C-alpha positions in Angstrom: 135.3 -7.2 -170.2 137.7 -5.0 -167.6 136.2 -1.8 -166.5 137.7 1.0 -168.2 139.6 3.2 -165.7 139.8 6.8 -165.6 142.8 8.5 -166.8 146.4 8.0 -165.6 145.4 4.9 -163.7 146.8 1.5 -164.1 146.5 -2.2 -163.2 149.6 -3.5 -161.6 149.9 -7.4 -161.3 151.8 -8.3 -158.2 152.2 -12.1 -157.0 149.0 -12.9 -158.7 147.2 -10.2 -157.4 145.7 -6.8 -159.2 146.2 -3.7 -157.7 145.0 0.0 -159.0 147.2 2.9 -158.8 147.4 6.4 -160.0 150.7 7.7 -162.2 151.3 10.8 -164.0 154.2 10.3 -166.6 156.7 8.7 -165.1 156.2 9.6 -161.4 155.4 8.0 -158.4 152.5 5.4 -158.0 150.0 6.1 -155.7 148.0 3.0 -154.7 144.4 3.4 -155.0 141.3 1.4 -153.5 140.6 -1.7 -155.3 136.8 -0.9 -156.4 136.8 2.1 -159.1 133.2 2.3 -158.5 133.6 3.3 -154.7 133.2 6.6 -153.3 136.4 6.0 -151.8 138.2 5.2 -154.9 137.0 8.5 -156.3 138.1 10.6 -153.2 141.5 9.2 -153.7 141.8 9.4 -157.4 140.6 13.8 -156.9 143.4 13.6 -154.4 146.0 12.3 -156.7 144.5 14.6 -160.0 145.2 17.7 -157.4 149.0 16.4 -156.7 148.4 15.4 -153.1 151.2 12.4 -153.9 152.2 12.5 -150.5 149.1 11.2 -149.1 148.3 8.0 -149.7 144.5 6.7 -149.2 143.8 4.5 -146.5 142.8 0.8 -147.4 140.4 -0.1 -145.0 141.0 -3.7 -143.7 138.4 -6.0 -143.0 137.5 -7.3 -139.7 138.1 -10.7 -138.9 135.0 -13.0 -139.3 133.3 -11.0 -142.0 132.9 -11.5 -145.6 135.3 -9.1 -146.7 138.3 -11.0 -144.6 137.0 -14.3 -146.0 137.6 -12.9 -149.8 140.9 -11.8 -148.5 141.8 -15.1 -147.3 140.4 -16.8 -150.5 142.4 -14.5 -152.7 145.8 -15.7 -151.1 144.6 -19.5 -151.5 146.0 -21.4 -154.0 142.7 -22.2 -155.0 142.5 -18.4 -156.4 146.2 -17.9 -157.4 146.0 -21.0 -159.5 143.5 -19.7 -161.7 144.4 -18.2 -165.5 145.1 -14.9 -165.5 141.4 -14.2 -167.5 139.5 -16.3 -165.1 141.1 -14.3 -162.2 139.7 -10.8 -163.8 136.2 -12.6 -164.0 136.7 -13.6 -160.4 138.1 -10.3 -158.9 135.5 -8.0 -160.5 133.0 -10.1 -158.8 134.7 -10.6 -155.4 135.1 -6.9 -155.3 131.4 -6.3 -155.8 130.3 -8.8 -152.9 133.3 -6.9 -151.1 131.7 -3.5 -151.1 128.2 -4.2 -151.2 128.4 -7.0 -147.9 131.8 -7.1 -146.9 131.0 -6.0 -143.7 128.6 -9.0 -143.0 129.7 -11.9 -140.3 130.3 -15.2 -142.0 129.0 -17.0 -139.1 125.7 -14.9 -139.6 125.0 -16.1 -143.1 121.8 -18.0 -143.4 119.8 -19.2 -146.5 117.3 -16.5 -146.0 119.8 -13.9 -145.3 121.7 -14.6 -148.4 118.5 -14.6 -150.6 117.1 -11.2 -149.0 120.1 -9.2 -148.8 122.6 -10.5 -151.3 120.6 -12.0 -154.4 117.1 -10.5 -154.1 118.5 -6.8 -155.0 120.0 -8.0 -158.0 116.6 -9.5 -159.5 116.8 -7.0 -162.3 119.7 -8.2 -163.3 119.8 -12.2 -163.8 123.0 -12.5 -164.8 124.9 -10.6 -162.0 122.9 -12.8 -159.7 123.8 -16.3 -161.0 127.4 -15.2 -160.9 127.2 -13.6 -157.5 125.4 -17.0 -156.0 128.7 -19.2 -157.9 131.0 -17.0 -156.5 129.5 -16.9 -152.9 129.5 -20.5 -152.8 133.2 -20.6 -153.7 133.5 -18.5 -150.7 131.7 -20.7 -148.4 133.4 -23.7 -149.4 136.7 -21.8 -148.6 135.1 -21.1 -145.0 134.1 -24.6 -144.5 137.9 -25.9 -145.5 139.3 -23.0 -142.8 136.8 -24.1 -140.2 134.8 -20.7 -140.6 131.3 -22.4 -141.1 130.4 -26.0 -140.9 127.7 -26.3 -143.4 126.9 -24.5 -146.6 124.1 -22.0 -145.6 123.4 -21.4 -149.6 121.8 -25.0 -150.0 118.3 -24.8 -151.2 118.8 -21.6 -153.0 117.8 -21.9 -156.6 120.5 -20.6 -159.2 118.8 -17.5 -160.8 118.1 -18.0 -164.4 120.4 -16.1 -166.4 120.1 -15.2 -170.1 121.6 -18.5 -172.0 123.6 -17.5 -175.0 121.7 -19.4 -178.0 122.8 -21.5 -181.1 122.9 -19.4 -184.4 120.2 -20.4 -186.7 120.8 -21.9 -190.2 119.7 -18.3 -191.9 121.9 -16.4 -189.5 125.1 -18.4 -190.2 124.3 -17.9 -194.3 123.8 -14.3 -193.7 127.6 -14.0 -191.9 128.7 -16.2 -194.8 127.4 -13.8 -197.5 129.0 -10.6 -195.4 132.2 -12.3 -195.2 133.5 -14.7 -197.9 136.3 -17.1 -197.5 139.6 -15.0 -197.6 138.3 -12.5 -194.8 140.0 -12.6 -191.6 136.1 -12.4 -190.3 135.2 -15.7 -192.0 138.5 -17.3 -190.8 137.8 -16.3 -187.0 134.0 -17.4 -187.9 135.3 -21.0 -189.2 137.5 -21.7 -186.4 135.2 -21.2 -183.7 132.4 -23.0 -185.9 134.1 -26.0 -186.9 136.3 -26.0 -183.7 133.9 -24.7 -180.8 136.6 -22.6 -179.6 135.4 -19.9 -177.0 137.0 -16.5 -177.6 139.5 -16.8 -174.9 140.8 -20.4 -176.9 140.4 -18.7 -180.5 142.3 -15.5 -180.5 145.9 -17.1 -179.9 145.4 -20.2 -181.9 148.5 -21.1 -183.8 149.1 -22.6 -187.2 150.6 -25.8 -185.9 147.5 -26.2 -183.8 145.3 -26.5 -187.1 147.9 -28.1 -189.5 147.9 -31.5 -188.2 144.4 -31.8 -186.7 142.6 -29.1 -184.4 144.4 -29.5 -181.0 144.0 -27.4 -178.3 143.4 -27.1 -174.5 140.5 -25.1 -173.3 141.3 -22.4 -171.3 138.3 -22.6 -169.0 138.6 -26.3 -167.7 142.3 -27.1 -169.0 140.6 -30.0 -171.0 142.8 -31.0 -173.8 140.8 -31.3 -177.3 141.9 -33.2 -180.3 139.6 -33.1 -183.2 140.0 -33.6 -187.2 139.6 -30.3 -189.3 136.5 -30.2 -191.1 136.4 -29.5 -195.1 135.1 -26.2 -194.2 137.6 -25.2 -191.9 139.9 -26.4 -194.4 139.1 -24.3 -197.1 139.1 -21.4 -194.7 142.6 -22.0 -193.7 143.7 -22.6 -197.0 142.6 -19.0 -198.2 143.8 -17.5 -195.0 147.7 -15.6 -195.5 150.2 -17.0 -193.1 151.8 -14.0 -191.8 152.2 -14.7 -188.3 152.4 -17.9 -185.7 148.8 -17.0 -184.6 145.9 -17.7 -187.3 144.0 -14.5 -186.3 146.2 -11.3 -186.3 145.3 -7.5 -185.6 145.3 -4.9 -189.1 149.2 -4.5 -187.6 149.8 -8.1 -187.5 150.0 -8.5 -184.1 148.0 -11.1 -181.8 144.5 -10.2 -180.4 144.1 -9.6 -176.7 140.8 -11.5 -175.3 139.0 -8.1 -175.4 140.3 -6.8 -178.8 139.1 -10.5 -180.5 136.0 -10.1 -179.1 135.2 -6.4 -180.4 136.3 -7.8 -183.7 134.3 -10.4 -183.7 131.0 -8.1 -182.5 132.0 -5.5 -185.2 131.9 -8.7 -187.6 128.4 -9.5 -186.5 126.8 -6.3 -186.5 128.3 -5.7 -190.2 126.7 -8.9 -191.2 123.2 -7.3 -190.0 122.8 -9.9 -187.4 120.6 -9.2 -184.2 122.1 -8.8 -180.8 121.2 -12.7 -179.9 124.2 -13.7 -182.1 127.3 -13.6 -179.7 130.6 -15.1 -180.6 130.3 -18.0 -178.2 126.9 -19.0 -180.0 129.0 -20.6 -182.5 130.4 -23.1 -180.4 126.6 -24.0 -179.2 125.9 -24.3 -183.2 128.8 -26.9 -183.5 127.0 -28.8 -180.6 123.4 -28.8 -182.4 124.9 -29.5 -185.6 127.2 -32.7 -184.3 123.9 -33.8 -182.4 121.7 -33.3 -185.5 123.9 -35.5 -187.5 123.5 -38.3 -185.0 126.9 -37.9 -183.0 126.8 -39.7 -180.0 127.1 -37.9 -176.8 130.5 -39.1 -175.9 132.1 -37.8 -179.0 130.2 -34.6 -178.7 131.6 -34.4 -175.3 135.1 -35.2 -176.6 135.0 -32.6 -179.5 133.5 -29.7 -177.4 136.1 -30.5 -174.6 133.2 -30.8 -171.8 134.0 -32.1 -168.3 130.8 -34.2 -168.0 128.7 -36.3 -170.3 125.5 -34.2 -169.0 126.5 -31.1 -170.8 126.9 -33.0 -174.4 123.6 -34.9 -173.6 121.8 -31.7 -173.7 122.6 -31.4 -177.4 121.6 -35.1 -178.4 118.4 -34.6 -176.0 117.3 -31.4 -178.1 118.1 -33.2 -181.4 116.3 -36.4 -180.7 113.0 -33.9 -180.1 113.4 -32.2 -183.1 114.0 -35.5 -185.2 111.0 -37.1 -183.2 109.0 -34.0 -184.2 109.6 -34.1 -187.4 108.9 -38.3 -187.7 106.0 -37.3 -186.3 104.3 -34.9 -188.9 105.9 -37.4 -191.9 103.8 -40.4 -190.1 100.8 -38.3 -189.8 100.7 -37.4 -193.5 101.4 -41.0 -194.3 98.4 -42.1 -192.2 96.2 -39.5 -194.1 97.5 -40.5 -197.4 96.9 -44.4 -196.9 93.9 -43.9 -195.0 91.0 -46.0 -196.7 88.3 -44.0 -197.8 84.8 -44.0 -196.1 82.3 -44.9 -198.8 78.4 -44.0 -198.5 76.3 -46.7 -198.0 73.6 -46.7 -201.0 70.9 -47.6 -198.3 72.1 -44.8 -195.7 68.8 -43.4 -194.5 66.2 -45.7 -196.2 64.2 -48.0 -193.9 65.1 -51.6 -194.3 62.4 -53.7 -196.3 61.0 -56.6 -194.1 60.6 -59.9 -195.6 57.5 -61.6 -195.4 53.9 -60.1 -194.3 52.9 -59.3 -191.1 49.9 -61.0 -189.3 
């Protein structure tokens, strides 16, 4: 989610790049530094608020060969400009954090130990940030290799930090949500779309009626993979009870399409109103569909097609987990049958008695 900006500060999109500027009413725009958390930004913002509109804050140019210069080169590349707007926003946030903290470091001086010690270790208490940082850093390193700035990947051998994985919802949590939001409610329709189509929030908020009338067809925003699947009975019931007032299935209270962030807030409010824990996240409904498909015995290839995965390994994770669950259940059932059918151990009448000897001893 983009950081909330101070009053009178706006984001401007110019040729695929996002810039921050100060503007009071219809007055002139004053360029501000890119990082709203930096001291440089705060100083420039204070000057603009004080009316020093003629003095533009200086934007420090990154020295050649530094990580900051590498980030600027990557942002100007087709690899970055070809990303979707939502992806660009996420990339920009992390790249700017790397630039602010490590932009002065020389790209040629990057080593495994330096990356671990100076870039990743300070993020130990934030595993999610550490994971996203190493992901973006490896993208930058690949760009540096392509540009001839590096001959090899210095991050090789660094283990990816384990972030907190979004989990699937339990059956009890699904039931609690459905009790709070019955069929006919907008919150139930959004839930039904995500649960039965496996869409992420960025795919769900602009789904149209045409995309769900003749089958659930959409293209995943994250990977560009086209998904074509049937509409389940549960989803059909939810859609049949939803008024068609707009080309988009889900709309705001003003019958306008949701933004990605607006839809996220809408779903979080609905989940909170159902009394569900923080672990129940909207994206977890996509994981839930994968779990349910695997539990139903659907093959990994079909799960891959239904969820729009790019590799079979992603889908096989669900089938392996389902196999373990089924194996555990079968093991207990087999144990119960064994206990019921085990022949009883009879006690010998002669147990504990001495054996009588035949004949006489001499």
